[in-house]
N, C-alpha and C positions, 0 to 999 in steps of 0.2 A: 504494500500500500504506500502511496505517496506521502512524503513528509511535508508536502506543501508544493505549490507550483513554482516552477523555475522558468522565468522568462529570459529569453536571449534574443539578440539581434537576428541570429540565424533562424530561430523558431518563427519569429514574426515575418521575416523575409520569405520563408518557405510557405507560410500560410497565405501571405499576400500573392505570392507567385501562383499558388493554386487558384486563387480567386481570379487573378488576371487571365489565367488559362481559360477560365469559364467565361469571363467578360472582360475583354481587352480595354474597355472604357475606364476601368478601375485604375489603369496605369496613369491616366490623366486626371482622375477625379478621386482624391482621397476620401471625400465625403461618401461617395458611392461605395468605396471599400468598407468604410465604417458601417454603412447601412447593411451591407452583406453580413458583416460580423454580428450586428444586432439581430438581424433576421434569423441567423443560424442559432443564436441564443434562444430566441422565441420559439423556433421550430423544435429544438431539442427539449425545451422546457415544457412543451405541450405534452410530452410523454411522462411528466412527473407523476409518480405513482400515488401521491397523496391527494388530499381534498383540494378543491379549488382555492380555498383561502390559504392553504399551506403553499400552494404553487405561487400565489400572488405574493406571499411573504418572501419566498425564495427569490422572485424577480426583484422585489424591493431591495433585498440584501445584495443581489448581484449588481444592481444599479449603484448602490452605495459603494460597493467594492470597486466598481469601474471608476467612480469619481475619485476614490482614495488613490488608486494607482495613477490616475491622470495627474492629480495634484502633486504626488511625490515625484513623478517623472518631470513635470513642468518645473518644480522647485529645483531639482537637480540640474536642470539645463540653465537655470537663471544664475546659479551660484558661480562666482568667478573662480577660475582655477586657483587652487591653493598654491601659495608661494612657499618655497623652501624656507625654513626658519633661518633668519640671519644669525650669524655667529656673533656672540658678544664681543664688542671691541674691548681689548684689554685696557684697563685704566692705568695710567702712569704718566711719566714725563721723560723728555729727552734732554740730555745734558750735552751741550756743544763740546766739540773737541777742536784741536788745531786743524784737523783736516775737515773742510766744509762738506765733504761727501760722507762723512762718518759721524756717528753720534753714539751716545750710550743711553740705552733705555732703562729707566728705573721704574719698576712696577710700584703702584701705590696700594 
């Protein structure tokens, strides 16, 4: 049994490729692709073995889950790439020497 779903770019590409093979217009119209995915969810949900009100609750939960995944994905795309932490600059001072190209560093 599954420990949870695992989305990947490859899985999503494969699913959309299958839909495009069925209807090439999906290649130019992302909304049409999303409609296919929603219709598939509705089609499969019609076979839910419980009562109608249980099926309706399932559809509500799936809609909420869809919104949650969308919000997480959108947030991850908005976040700027994390920068590598900057190394701390050592505190101290330099003492001049007779040679202008040299100095002595004394940590504080």
